[in-house]
C-alpha positions as CSV (number, residue, x, y, z in Angstrom):
1,X,-55.8,150.0,150.9
2,X,-53.9,147.8,153.4
3,X,-56.4,148.7,156.1
4,X,-59.3,147.7,154.0
5,X,-57.7,144.4,153.1
6,X,-57.2,143.7,156.8
7,X,-60.8,144.7,157.6
8,X,-62.2,142.3,154.9
9,X,-59.9,139.4,156.1
10,X,-61.1,140.1,159.7
11,X,-64.8,140.2,158.7
12,X,-64.4,137.0,156.6
13,X,-63.2,135.3,159.8
14,X,-66.1,136.8,161.8
15,X,-63.7,138.8,164.0
16,X,-64.5,142.1,165.7
17,X,-62.0,144.8,165.6
18,X,-61.4,144.2,169.4
19,X,-60.8,140.5,168.7
20,X,-58.3,141.2,165.9
21,X,-56.5,143.6,168.2
22,X,-56.4,140.9,170.9
23,X,-54.7,138.6,168.5
24,X,-51.9,141.1,167.9
25,X,-51.9,142.1,171.6
26,X,-52.7,145.8,170.9
27,X,-55.5,148.3,171.6
28,X,-57.9,148.4,168.8
29,X,-57.6,152.1,168.3
30,X,-53.7,152.1,168.4
31,X,-53.9,149.5,165.5
32,X,-54.9,152.5,163.4
33,X,-51.5,153.9,163.6
34,X,-50.2,151.2,161.4
35,X,-52.8,151.8,158.7
36,X,-53.0,155.6,159.0
37,X,-49.6,156.7,160.2
38,X,-50.1,160.4,159.1
39,X,-53.1,160.8,161.5
40,X,-50.9,161.7,164.5
41,X,-47.2,161.2,163.6
42,X,-45.8,162.9,166.7
43,X,-47.5,160.6,169.4
44,X,-46.1,157.3,170.4
45,X,-48.3,154.2,170.7
46,X,-48.3,154.6,174.5
47,X,-49.4,158.3,174.3
48,X,-52.2,157.4,171.9
49,X,-53.4,154.5,174.3
50,X,-53.2,157.0,177.3
51,X,-55.3,159.5,175.3
52,X,-57.9,156.8,174.6
53,X,-58.1,156.0,178.3
54,X,-58.4,159.6,179.2
55,X,-61.4,160.0,176.9
56,X,-63.3,157.5,179.1
57,X,-62.6,159.3,182.4
58,X,-65.0,161.6,184.2
59,X,-64.0,164.9,185.8
60,X,-63.1,163.2,189.2
61,X,-60.9,160.7,187.5
62,X,-59.2,163.5,185.5
63,X,-58.6,165.5,188.8
64,X,-56.6,162.4,190.1
65,X,-54.6,162.1,186.8
66,X,-53.8,165.8,186.8
67,X,-52.6,165.6,190.4
68,X,-50.4,162.6,189.6
69,X,-48.9,164.4,186.6
70,X,-48.2,167.5,188.7
71,X,-46.5,165.3,191.3
72,X,-44.3,163.8,188.7
73,X,-43.4,167.2,187.3
74,X,-42.5,168.5,190.8
75,X,-40.4,165.5,191.5
76,X,-38.5,166.0,188.4
77,X,-37.8,169.6,189.3
78,X,-36.5,168.5,192.6
79,X,-34.3,165.9,191.0
80,X,-32.9,168.4,188.5
81,X,-32.2,171.1,191.1
């Protein structure tokens, strides 16, 4: 209900979803967490934004991200040892 009210107000102003997200300084897809919190309750805003970014990456980009994540994990292991 609340999300629908926001959508109606946004469209009356002639704003796109991206424009409305810009006004509140948020990723348009991360705004959904405020209107549909049960969708993914265990993921933080930052995690959902990262998931959205990853969806746009090709296999080469994902290889780089994976290598970076592996490097971070190994650095934590060394630090904890």
